[in-house]
PDBQT receptor file of N, H, CA, C and O in Angstrom, charges set to zero:
ATOM      1  N   MET A   1       0.522  -1.300  -0.033  1.00  0.00    +0.000 N 
ATOM      2  CA  MET A   1      -0.008   0.151  -0.076  1.00  0.00    +0.000 C 
ATOM      3  C   MET A   1       0.740   1.364   0.241  1.00  0.00    +0.000 C 
ATOM      4  O   MET A   1       0.218   2.431  -0.080  1.00  0.00    +0.000 OA
ATOM      5  N   PHE A   2       1.765   1.374   0.762  1.00  0.00    +0.000 N 
ATOM      6  H   PHE A   2       2.189   0.506   1.023  1.00  0.00    +0.000 HD
ATOM      7  CA  PHE A   2       2.952   2.398   0.670  1.00  0.00    +0.000 C 
ATOM      8  C   PHE A   2       3.742   2.619  -0.271  1.00  0.00    +0.000 C 
ATOM      9  O   PHE A   2       4.306   3.707  -0.390  1.00  0.00    +0.000 OA
ATOM     10  N   LEU A   3       3.942   1.449  -1.241  1.00  0.00    +0.000 N 
ATOM     11  H   LEU A   3       3.484   0.566  -1.144  1.00  0.00    +0.000 HD
ATOM     12  CA  LEU A   3       4.688   1.378  -2.380  1.00  0.00    +0.000 C 
ATOM     13  C   LEU A   3       3.728   1.915  -3.512  1.00  0.00    +0.000 C 
ATOM     14  O   LEU A   3       4.229   2.360  -4.545  1.00  0.00    +0.000 OA
ATOM     15  N   LEU A   4       2.222   1.880  -3.324  1.00  0.00    +0.000 N 
ATOM     16  H   LEU A   4       1.815   1.518  -2.485  1.00  0.00    +0.000 HD
ATOM     17  CA  LEU A   4       1.520   2.330  -4.361  1.00  0.00    +0.000 C 
ATOM     18  C   LEU A   4       1.422   3.805  -4.122  1.00  0.00    +0.000 C 
ATOM     19  O   LEU A   4       1.656   4.504  -5.107  1.00  0.00    +0.000 OA
ATOM     20  N   LEU A   5       1.094   4.464  -2.907  1.00  0.00    +0.000 N 
ATOM     21  H   LEU A   5       0.904   3.896  -2.106  1.00  0.00    +0.000 HD
ATOM     22  CA  LEU A   5       1.542   5.506  -2.615  1.00  0.00    +0.000 C 
ATOM     23  C   LEU A   5       2.507   6.260  -2.812  1.00  0.00    +0.000 C 
ATOM     24  O   LEU A   5       2.335   7.449  -3.080  1.00  0.00    +0.000 OA
ATOM     25  N   PHE A   6       3.467   5.817  -2.734  1.00  0.00    +0.000 N 
ATOM     26  H   PHE A   6       3.606   4.851  -2.517  1.00  0.00    +0.000 HD
ATOM     27  CA  PHE A   6       5.072   6.192  -3.028  1.00  0.00    +0.000 C 
ATOM     28  C   PHE A   6       5.003   6.454  -4.558  1.00  0.00    +0.000 C 
ATOM     29  O   PHE A   6       5.823   7.230  -5.048  1.00  0.00    +0.000 OA
ATOM     30  N   PHE A   7       4.099   5.869  -5.318  1.00  0.00    +0.000 N 
ATOM     31  H   PHE A   7       3.433   5.238  -4.920  1.00  0.00    +0.000 HD
ATOM     32  CA  PHE A   7       4.147   5.830  -7.117  1.00  0.00    +0.000 C 
ATOM     33  C   PHE A   7       3.382   6.894  -7.338  1.00  0.00    +0.000 C 
ATOM     34  O   PHE A   7       3.732   7.738  -8.163  1.00  0.00    +0.000 OA
ATOM     35  N   VAL A   8       2.038   7.025  -6.517  1.00  0.00    +0.000 N 
ATOM     36  H   VAL A   8       1.754   6.339  -5.846  1.00  0.00    +0.000 HD
ATOM     37  CA  VAL A   8       1.033   7.914  -6.778  1.00  0.00    +0.000 C 
ATOM     38  C   VAL A   8       1.791   9.533  -6.776  1.00  0.00    +0.000 C 
ATOM     39  O   VAL A   8       1.749  10.377  -7.672  1.00  0.00    +0.000 OA
ATOM     40  N   LEU A   9       2.423   9.599  -5.544  1.00  0.00    +0.000 N 
ATOM     41  H   LEU A   9       2.458   8.914  -4.816  1.00  0.00    +0.000 HD
ATOM     42  CA  LEU A   9       3.247  10.774  -5.301  1.00  0.00    +0.000 C 
ATOM     43  C   LEU A   9       4.130  11.219  -6.151  1.00  0.00    +0.000 C 
ATOM     44  O   LEU A   9       4.304  12.405  -6.431  1.00  0.00    +0.000 OA
ATOM     45  N   LEU A  10       4.717  10.289  -6.591  1.00  0.00    +0.000 N 
ATOM     46  H   LEU A  10       4.575   9.326  -6.364  1.00  0.00    +0.000 HD
ATOM     47  CA  LEU A  10       5.950  10.317  -7.747  1.00  0.00    +0.000 C 
ATOM     48  C   LEU A  10       5.471  11.048  -8.698  1.00  0.00    +0.000 C 
ATOM     49  O   LEU A  10       5.934  12.096  -9.149  1.00  0.00    +0.000 OA
ATOM     50  N   ILE A  11       4.404  10.404  -9.043  1.00  0.00    +0.000 N 
ATOM     51  H   ILE A  11       4.028   9.552  -8.677  1.00  0.00    +0.000 HD
ATOM     52  CA  ILE A  11       3.833  10.487 -10.445  1.00  0.00    +0.000 C 
ATOM     53  C   ILE A  11       3.178  12.252 -10.296  1.00  0.00    +0.000 C 
ATOM     54  O   ILE A  11       3.350  13.023 -11.241  1.00  0.00    +0.000 OA
ATOM     55  N   GLN A  12       2.617  12.606  -9.315  1.00  0.00    +0.000 N 
ATOM     56  H   GLN A  12       2.477  11.980  -8.548  1.00  0.00    +0.000 HD
ATOM     57  CA  GLN A  12       2.046  13.317  -9.570  1.00  0.00    +0.000 C 
ATOM     58  C   GLN A  12       3.270  14.935  -8.975  1.00  0.00    +0.000 C 
ATOM     59  O   GLN A  12       2.927  16.111  -9.098  1.00  0.00    +0.000 OA
ATOM     60  N   PHE A  13       4.145  14.628  -8.588  1.00  0.00    +0.000 N 
ATOM     61  H   PHE A  13       4.423  13.673  -8.488  1.00  0.00    +0.000 HD
ATOM     62  CA  PHE A  13       5.428  15.478  -8.440  1.00  0.00    +0.000 C 
ATOM     63  C   PHE A  13       5.915  15.839  -9.443  1.00  0.00    +0.000 C 
ATOM     64  O   PHE A  13       6.269  17.007  -9.601  1.00  0.00    +0.000 OA
ATOM     65  N   PHE A  14       6.099  14.531 -10.734  1.00  0.00    +0.000 N 
ATOM     66  H   PHE A  14       5.811  13.582 -10.607  1.00  0.00    +0.000 HD
ATOM     67  CA  PHE A  14       6.525  14.827 -12.163  1.00  0.00    +0.000 C 
ATOM     68  C   PHE A  14       5.658  15.627 -12.623  1.00  0.00    +0.000 C 
ATOM     69  O   PHE A  14       6.006  16.796 -12.792  1.00  0.00    +0.000 OA
ATOM     70  N   ASN A  15       4.253  15.208 -12.962  1.00  0.00    +0.000 N 
ATOM     71  H   ASN A  15       3.971  14.259 -12.825  1.00  0.00    +0.000 HD
ATOM     72  CA  ASN A  15       3.269  16.163 -13.528  1.00  0.00    +0.000 C 
ATOM     73  C   ASN A  15       3.452  17.360 -13.315  1.00  0.00    +0.000 C 
ATOM     74  O   ASN A  15       3.646  18.060 -14.308  1.00  0.00    +0.000 OA
ATOM     75  N   TYR A  16       3.456  17.994 -11.998  1.00  0.00    +0.000 N 
ATOM     76  H   TYR A  16       3.299  17.425 -11.190  1.00  0.00    +0.000 HD
ATOM     77  CA  TYR A  16       3.760  18.880 -11.485  1.00  0.00    +0.000 C 
ATOM     78  C   TYR A  16       5.140  19.812 -11.777  1.00  0.00    +0.000 C 
ATOM     79  O   TYR A  16       5.046  21.036 -11.685  1.00  0.00    +0.000 OA
ATOM     80  N   TRP A  17       5.979  19.396 -12.009  1.00  0.00    +0.000 N 
ATOM     81  H   TRP A  17       6.055  18.402 -12.083  1.00  0.00    +0.000 HD
ATOM     82  CA  TRP A  17       7.057  19.579 -12.280  1.00  0.00    +0.000 C 
ATOM     83  C   TRP A  17       7.340  20.138 -13.663  1.00  0.00    +0.000 C 
ATOM     84  O   TRP A  17       7.942  21.182 -13.915  1.00  0.00    +0.000 OA
ATOM     85  N   MET A  18       6.672  19.057 -14.735  1.00  0.00    +0.000 N 
ATOM     86  H   MET A  18       6.183  18.209 -14.531  1.00  0.00    +0.000 HD
ATOM     87  CA  MET A  18       6.689  19.308 -16.218  1.00  0.00    +0.000 C 
ATOM     88  C   MET A  18       5.576  20.386 -16.250  1.00  0.00    +0.000 C 
ATOM     89  O   MET A  18       5.918  21.446 -16.775  1.00  0.00    +0.000 OA
ATOM     90  N   PHE A  19       4.409  20.315 -15.822  1.00  0.00    +0.000 N 
ATOM     91  H   PHE A  19       4.131  19.454 -15.396  1.00  0.00    +0.000 HD
ATOM     92  CA  PHE A  19       3.103  21.290 -16.676  1.00  0.00    +0.000 C 
ATOM     93  C   PHE A  19       2.998  22.457 -15.786  1.00  0.00    +0.000 C 
ATOM     94  O   PHE A  19       2.420  23.423 -16.285  1.00  0.00    +0.000 OA
ATOM     95  N   GLU A  20       3.475  22.600 -14.446  1.00  0.00    +0.000 N 
ATOM     96  H   GLU A  20       3.945  21.815 -14.040  1.00  0.00    +0.000 HD
ATOM     97  CA  GLU A  20       3.237  23.910 -13.863  1.00  0.00    +0.000 C 
ATOM     98  C   GLU A  20       3.966  25.035 -14.805  1.00  0.00    +0.000 C 
ATOM     99  O   GLU A  20       3.270  25.978 -15.181  1.00  0.00    +0.000 OA
ATOM    100  N   PRO A  21       5.280  24.976 -15.183  1.00  0.00    +0.000 N 
ATOM    101  CA  PRO A  21       5.611  26.262 -16.149  1.00  0.00    +0.000 C 
ATOM    102  C   PRO A  21       4.696  26.457 -16.989  1.00  0.00    +0.000 C 
ATOM    103  O   PRO A  21       4.305  27.624 -16.987  1.00  0.00    +0.000 OA
ATOM    104  N   LEU A  22       4.001  25.536 -17.983  1.00  0.00    +0.000 N 
ATOM    105  H   LEU A  22       4.318  24.588 -17.985  1.00  0.00    +0.000 HD
ATOM    106  CA  LEU A  22       3.331  25.517 -19.127  1.00  0.00    +0.000 C 
ATOM    107  C   LEU A  22       1.980  26.386 -18.542  1.00  0.00    +0.000 C 
ATOM    108  O   LEU A  22       1.601  27.468 -18.990  1.00  0.00    +0.000 OA
ATOM    109  N   ALA A  23       1.427  25.710 -17.552  1.00  0.00    +0.000 N 
ATOM    110  H   ALA A  23       1.734  24.831 -17.188  1.00  0.00    +0.000 HD
ATOM    111  CA  ALA A  23       0.425  26.334 -16.989  1.00  0.00    +0.000 C 
ATOM    112  C   ALA A  23       0.107  27.784 -16.418  1.00  0.00    +0.000 C 
ATOM    113  O   ALA A  23      -0.884  28.514 -16.432  1.00  0.00    +0.000 OA
ATOM    114  N   SER A  24       1.366  27.868 -15.924  1.00  0.00    +0.000 N 
ATOM    115  H   SER A  24       2.171  27.275 -15.912  1.00  0.00    +0.000 HD
ATOM    116  CA  SER A  24       1.258  29.543 -15.356  1.00  0.00    +0.000 C 
ATOM    117  C   SER A  24       1.710  30.202 -16.868  1.00  0.00    +0.000 C 
ATOM    118  O   SER A  24       1.050  31.165 -17.257  1.00  0.00    +0.000 OA
ATOM    119  N   PHE A  25       2.463  29.861 -17.448  1.00  0.00    +0.000 N 
ATOM    120  H   PHE A  25       2.999  29.078 -17.132  1.00  0.00    +0.000 HD
ATOM    121  CA  PHE A  25       2.784  31.143 -18.967  1.00  0.00    +0.000 C 
ATOM    122  C   PHE A  25       1.154  31.180 -19.386  1.00  0.00    +0.000 C 
ATOM    123  O   PHE A  25       0.672  32.285 -19.638  1.00  0.00    +0.000 OA
ATOM    124  N   LEU A  26       0.355  30.060 -19.459  1.00  0.00    +0.000 N 
ATOM    125  H   LEU A  26       0.747  29.163 -19.255  1.00  0.00    +0.000 HD
ATOM    126  CA  LEU A  26      -0.761  30.121 -20.099  1.00  0.00    +0.000 C 
ATOM    127  C   LEU A  26      -1.938  30.803 -19.660  1.00  0.00    +0.000 C 
ATOM    128  O   LEU A  26      -2.833  31.259 -20.371  1.00  0.00    +0.000 OA
ATOM    129  N   GLU A  27      -1.803  30.834 -17.882  1.00  0.00    +0.000 N 
ATOM    130  H   GLU A  27      -1.076  30.464 -17.304  1.00  0.00    +0.000 HD
ATOM    131  CA  GLU A  27      -2.685  31.543 -17.454  1.00  0.00    +0.000 C 
ATOM    132  C   GLU A  27      -2.348  33.057 -16.978  1.00  0.00    +0.000 C 
ATOM    133  O   GLU A  27      -2.991  33.744 -16.183  1.00  0.00    +0.000 OA
ATOM    134  N   ASN A  28      -1.135  33.393 -17.698  1.00  0.00    +0.000 N 
ATOM    135  H   ASN A  28      -0.614  32.835 -18.343  1.00  0.00    +0.000 HD
ATOM    136  CA  ASN A  28      -0.553  35.056 -17.659  1.00  0.00    +0.000 C 
ATOM    137  C   ASN A  28      -1.144  35.219 -18.753  1.00  0.00    +0.000 C 
ATOM    138  O   ASN A  28      -2.031  36.072 -18.701  1.00  0.00    +0.000 OA
ATOM    139  N   LEU A  29      -0.965  34.636 -19.916  1.00  0.00    +0.000 N 
ATOM    140  H   LEU A  29      -0.245  33.944 -19.958  1.00  0.00    +0.000 HD
ATOM    141  CA  LEU A  29      -0.961  35.090 -21.740  1.00  0.00    +0.000 C 
ATOM    142  C   LEU A  29      -2.675  35.370 -21.482  1.00  0.00    +0.000 C 
ATOM    143  O   LEU A  29      -3.119  36.518 -21.516  1.00  0.00    +0.000 OA
ATOM    144  N   LEU A  30      -3.563  34.167 -21.221  1.00  0.00    +0.000 N 
ATOM    145  H   LEU A  30      -3.203  33.235 -21.193  1.00  0.00    +0.000 HD
ATOM    146  CA  LEU A  30      -4.968  34.204 -21.597  1.00  0.00    +0.000 C 
ATOM    147  C   LEU A  30      -5.424  35.412 -20.682  1.00  0.00    +0.000 C 
ATOM    148  O   LEU A  30      -5.980  36.388 -21.185  1.00  0.00    +0.000 OA
ATOM    149  N   GLU A  31      -5.179  35.324 -19.354  1.00  0.00    +0.000 N 
ATOM    150  H   GLU A  31      -4.727  34.531 -18.945  1.00  0.00    +0.000 HD
ATOM    151  CA  GLU A  31      -5.805  35.628 -18.108  1.00  0.00    +0.000 C 
ATOM    152  C   GLU A  31      -7.296  35.362 -17.901  1.00  0.00    +0.000 C 
ATOM    153  O   GLU A  31      -8.023  35.275 -18.890  1.00  0.00    +0.000 OA
ATOM    154  N   LEU A  32      -7.865  35.207 -16.472  1.00  0.00    +0.000 N 
ATOM    155  H   LEU A  32      -7.274  35.278 -15.668  1.00  0.00    +0.000 HD
ATOM    156  CA  LEU A  32      -8.976  34.540 -16.205  1.00  0.00    +0.000 C 
ATOM    157  C   LEU A  32     -10.051  35.374 -16.752  1.00  0.00    +0.000 C 
ATOM    158  O   LEU A  32     -11.116  34.765 -16.655  1.00  0.00    +0.000 OA
ATOM    159  N   ARG A  33     -10.205  36.645 -17.343  1.00  0.00    +0.000 N 
ATOM    160  H   ARG A  33      -9.340  37.140 -17.421  1.00  0.00    +0.000 HD
ATOM    161  CA  ARG A  33     -11.140  37.159 -17.700  1.00  0.00    +0.000 C 
ATOM    162  C   ARG A  33     -11.510  36.826 -19.175  1.00  0.00    +0.000 C 
ATOM    163  O   ARG A  33     -12.644  36.948 -19.640  1.00  0.00    +0.000 OA
ATOM    164  N   LEU A  34     -10.340  36.361 -19.899  1.00  0.00    +0.000 N 
ATOM    165  H   LEU A  34      -9.419  36.262 -19.521  1.00  0.00    +0.000 HD
ATOM    166  CA  LEU A  34     -10.764  36.105 -21.579  1.00  0.00    +0.000 C 
ATOM    167  C   LEU A  34     -11.393  34.563 -21.469  1.00  0.00    +0.000 C 
ATOM    168  O   LEU A  34     -12.192  34.192 -22.328  1.00  0.00    +0.000 OA
ATOM    169  N   PHE A  35     -11.062  33.823 -20.550  1.00  0.00    +0.000 N 
ATOM    170  H   PHE A  35     -10.412  34.125 -19.853  1.00  0.00    +0.000 HD
ATOM    171  CA  PHE A  35     -11.543  32.258 -20.270  1.00  0.00    +0.000 C 
ATOM    172  C   PHE A  35     -12.750  32.130 -21.254  1.00  0.00    +0.000 C 
ATOM    173  O   PHE A  35     -12.699  31.493 -22.306  1.00  0.00    +0.000 OA
ATOM    174  N   PRO A  36     -14.347  33.123 -20.580  1.00  0.00    +0.000 N 
ATOM    175  CA  PRO A  36     -15.301  32.706 -20.762  1.00  0.00    +0.000 C 
ATOM    176  C   PRO A  36     -15.606  32.845 -22.322  1.00  0.00    +0.000 C 
ATOM    177  O   PRO A  36     -16.325  31.938 -22.742  1.00  0.00    +0.000 OA
ATOM    178  N   ILE A  37     -15.220  33.765 -23.243  1.00  0.00    +0.000 N 
ATOM    179  H   ILE A  37     -14.636  34.501 -22.901  1.00  0.00    +0.000 HD
ATOM    180  CA  ILE A  37     -15.118  34.187 -24.515  1.00  0.00    +0.000 C 
ATOM    181  C   ILE A  37     -14.336  33.039 -25.336  1.00  0.00    +0.000 C 
ATOM    182  O   ILE A  37     -14.710  32.682 -26.452  1.00  0.00    +0.000 OA
ATOM    183  N   ILE A  38     -13.131  32.455 -24.628  1.00  0.00    +0.000 N 
ATOM    184  H   ILE A  38     -12.827  32.745 -23.721  1.00  0.00    +0.000 HD
ATOM    185  CA  ILE A  38     -12.392  31.540 -25.523  1.00  0.00    +0.000 C 
ATOM    186  C   ILE A  38     -13.250  30.015 -25.202  1.00  0.00    +0.000 C 
ATOM    187  O   ILE A  38     -13.271  29.159 -26.086  1.00  0.00    +0.000 OA
ATOM    188  N   ALA A  39     -13.710  29.857 -24.312  1.00  0.00    +0.000 N 
ATOM    189  H   ALA A  39     -13.693  30.553 -23.594  1.00  0.00    +0.000 HD
ATOM    190  CA  ALA A  39     -14.678  28.543 -23.984  1.00  0.00    +0.000 C 
ATOM    191  C   ALA A  39     -15.739  28.767 -24.816  1.00  0.00    +0.000 C 
ATOM    192  O   ALA A  39     -16.158  27.763 -25.392  1.00  0.00    +0.000 OA
ATOM    193  N   LEU A  40     -16.415  30.034 -25.092  1.00  0.00    +0.000 N 
ATOM    194  H   LEU A  40     -16.075  30.850 -24.624  1.00  0.00    +0.000 HD
ATOM    195  CA  LEU A  40     -17.649  29.758 -25.892  1.00  0.00    +0.000 C 
ATOM    196  C   LEU A  40     -17.259  29.617 -27.732  1.00  0.00    +0.000 C 
ATOM    197  O   LEU A  40     -17.866  29.095 -28.666  1.00  0.00    +0.000 OA
ATOM    198  N   ILE A  41     -16.255  30.193 -27.651  1.00  0.00    +0.000 N 
ATOM    199  H   ILE A  41     -15.762  30.618 -26.891  1.00  0.00    +0.000 HD
ATOM    200  CA  ILE A  41     -16.106  30.001 -29.276  1.00  0.00    +0.000 C 
ATOM    201  C   ILE A  41     -15.629  28.504 -29.324  1.00  0.00    +0.000 C 
ATOM    202  O   ILE A  41     -15.985  27.923 -30.349  1.00  0.00    +0.000 OA
ATOM    203  N   GLY A  42     -14.821  27.678 -28.339  1.00  0.00    +0.000 N 
ATOM    204  H   GLY A  42     -14.531  28.150 -27.506  1.00  0.00    +0.000 HD
ATOM    205  CA  GLY A  42     -14.527  26.598 -28.592  1.00  0.00    +0.000 C 
ATOM    206  C   GLY A  42     -15.682  25.612 -28.894  1.00  0.00    +0.000 C 
ATOM    207  O   GLY A  42     -15.789  24.915 -29.903  1.00  0.00    +0.000 OA
ATOM    208  N   LEU A  43     -16.553  25.678 -27.805  1.00  0.00    +0.000 N 
ATOM    209  H   LEU A  43     -16.466  26.244 -26.985  1.00  0.00    +0.000 HD
ATOM    210  CA  LEU A  43     -18.027  25.052 -27.788  1.00  0.00    +0.000 C 
ATOM    211  C   LEU A  43     -18.788  25.387 -29.116  1.00  0.00    +0.000 C 
ATOM    212  O   LEU A  43     -19.471  24.514 -29.650  1.00  0.00    +0.000 OA
ATOM    213  N   ILE A  44     -18.689  26.506 -29.597  1.00  0.00    +0.000 N 
ATOM    214  H   ILE A  44     -18.134  27.216 -29.162  1.00  0.00    +0.000 HD
ATOM    215  CA  ILE A  44     -19.256  26.791 -30.810  1.00  0.00    +0.000 C 
ATOM    216  C   ILE A  44     -18.751  26.179 -31.828  1.00  0.00    +0.000 C 
ATOM    217  O   ILE A  44     -19.550  25.914 -32.726  1.00  0.00    +0.000 OA
ATOM    218  N   PHE A  45     -17.403  25.795 -32.008  1.00  0.00    +0.000 N 
ATOM    219  H   PHE A  45     -16.753  26.010 -31.279  1.00  0.00    +0.000 HD
ATOM    220  CA  PHE A  45     -16.648  25.293 -33.072  1.00  0.00    +0.000 C 
ATOM    221  C   PHE A  45     -17.003  23.894 -32.902  1.00  0.00    +0.000 C 
ATOM    222  O   PHE A  45     -17.476  23.275 -33.855  1.00  0.00    +0.000 OA
ATOM    223  N   LEU A  46     -16.796  23.283 -31.657  1.00  0.00    +0.000 N 
ATOM    224  H   LEU A  46     -16.412  23.786 -30.883  1.00  0.00    +0.000 HD
ATOM    225  CA  LEU A  46     -17.240  22.103 -31.510  1.00  0.00    +0.000 C 
ATOM    226  C   LEU A  46     -18.302  21.475 -31.650  1.00  0.00    +0.000 C 
ATOM    227  O   LEU A  46     -18.300  20.278 -31.939  1.00  0.00    +0.000 OA
ATOM    228  N   PHE A  47     -19.596  22.301 -31.437  1.00  0.00    +0.000 N 
ATOM    229  H   PHE A  47     -19.597  23.273 -31.203  1.00  0.00    +0.000 HD
ATOM    230  CA  PHE A  47     -20.813  21.569 -31.868  1.00  0.00    +0.000 C 
ATOM    231  C   PHE A  47     -21.540  22.089 -33.072  1.00  0.00    +0.000 C 
ATOM    232  O   PHE A  47     -22.726  21.837 -33.283  1.00  0.00    +0.000 OA
ATOM    233  N   SER A  48     -20.816  22.798 -33.825  1.00  0.00    +0.000 N 
ATOM    234  H   SER A  48     -19.852  23.004 -33.653  1.00  0.00    +0.000 HD
ATOM    235  CA  SER A  48     -21.143  23.597 -35.273  1.00  0.00    +0.000 C 
ATOM    236  C   SER A  48     -21.838  22.105 -36.064  1.00  0.00    +0.000 C 
ATOM    237  O   SER A  48     -21.462  20.933 -36.065  1.00  0.00    +0.000 OA
ATOM    238  N   ALA A  49     -22.918  22.755 -36.649  1.00  0.00    +0.000 N 
ATOM    239  H   ALA A  49     -23.224  23.707 -36.648  1.00  0.00    +0.000 HD
ATOM    240  CA  ALA A  49     -23.140  21.735 -37.895  1.00  0.00    +0.000 C 
ATOM    241  C   ALA A  49     -22.449  21.406 -38.695  1.00  0.00    +0.000 C 
ATOM    242  O   ALA A  49     -22.271  20.294 -39.192  1.00  0.00    +0.000 OA
ATOM    243  N   LYS A  50     -21.886  22.604 -38.936  1.00  0.00    +0.000 N 
ATOM    244  H   LYS A  50     -22.031  23.507 -38.533  1.00  0.00    +0.000 HD
ATOM    245  CA  LYS A  50     -20.391  21.967 -40.591  1.00  0.00    +0.000 C 
ATOM    246  C   LYS A  50     -19.679  21.154 -39.825  1.00  0.00    +0.000 C 
ATOM    247  O   LYS A  50     -19.834  19.967 -40.110  1.00  0.00    +0.000 OA
ATOM    248  N   ASN A  51     -18.880  21.401 -38.867  1.00  0.00    +0.000 N 
ATOM    249  H   ASN A  51     -18.754  22.365 -38.635  1.00  0.00    +0.000 HD
ATOM    250  CA  ASN A  51     -18.075  20.313 -37.936  1.00  0.00    +0.000 C 
ATOM    251  C   ASN A  51     -18.161  18.761 -38.218  1.00  0.00    +0.000 C 
ATOM    252  O   ASN A  51     -17.336  17.926 -38.591  1.00  0.00    +0.000 OA
ATOM    253  N   ILE A  52     -20.018  18.705 -37.760  1.00  0.00    +0.000 N 
ATOM    254  H   ILE A  52     -20.688  19.384 -37.457  1.00  0.00    +0.000 HD
ATOM    255  CA  ILE A  52     -20.233  17.476 -37.790  1.00  0.00    +0.000 C 
ATOM    256  C   ILE A  52     -20.329  16.788 -38.983  1.00  0.00    +0.000 C 
ATOM    257  O   ILE A  52     -19.829  15.672 -39.121  1.00  0.00    +0.000 OA
ATOM    258  N   GLU A  53     -20.946  17.377 -39.879  1.00  0.00    +0.000 N 
ATOM    259  H   GLU A  53     -21.353  18.284 -39.767  1.00  0.00    +0.000 HD
ATOM    260  CA  GLU A  53     -21.215  17.309 -41.466  1.00  0.00    +0.000 C 
ATOM    261  C   GLU A  53     -19.841  16.148 -41.669  1.00  0.00    +0.000 C 
ATOM    262  O   GLU A  53     -19.917  14.924 -41.785  1.00  0.00    +0.000 OA
ATOM    263  N   GLU A  54     -18.589  17.039 -41.663  1.00  0.00    +0.000 N 
ATOM    264  H   GLU A  54     -18.527  18.033 -41.569  1.00  0.00    +0.000 HD
ATOM    265  CA  GLU A  54     -17.330  16.618 -42.604  1.00  0.00    +0.000 C 
ATOM    266  C   GLU A  54     -16.949  15.364 -41.587  1.00  0.00    +0.000 C 
ATOM    267  O   GLU A  54     -16.206  14.453 -41.951  1.00  0.00    +0.000 OA
ATOM    268  N   ASN A  55     -17.565  15.429 -40.230  1.00  0.00    +0.000 N 
ATOM    269  H   ASN A  55     -18.169  16.169 -39.934  1.00  0.00    +0.000 HD
ATOM    270  CA  ASN A  55     -16.871  13.748 -39.917  1.00  0.00    +0.000 C 
ATOM    271  C   ASN A  55     -17.746  12.844 -40.014  1.00  0.00    +0.000 C 
ATOM    272  O   ASN A  55     -17.438  11.666 -39.832  1.00  0.00    +0.000 OA
TER     273      ASN A  55
């Protein structure tokens, strides 16, 4: 059980170490106030009828 816990914590540490700089860069680049606009554009593109017909 402790070995499993050790591996889970190790994986979490490496994920934080690899992705935290990218996440903080994107957070500073996009800023939180732009997120609703970007999410709305993404959802419109994802669920657009033209996109569904092409697949």
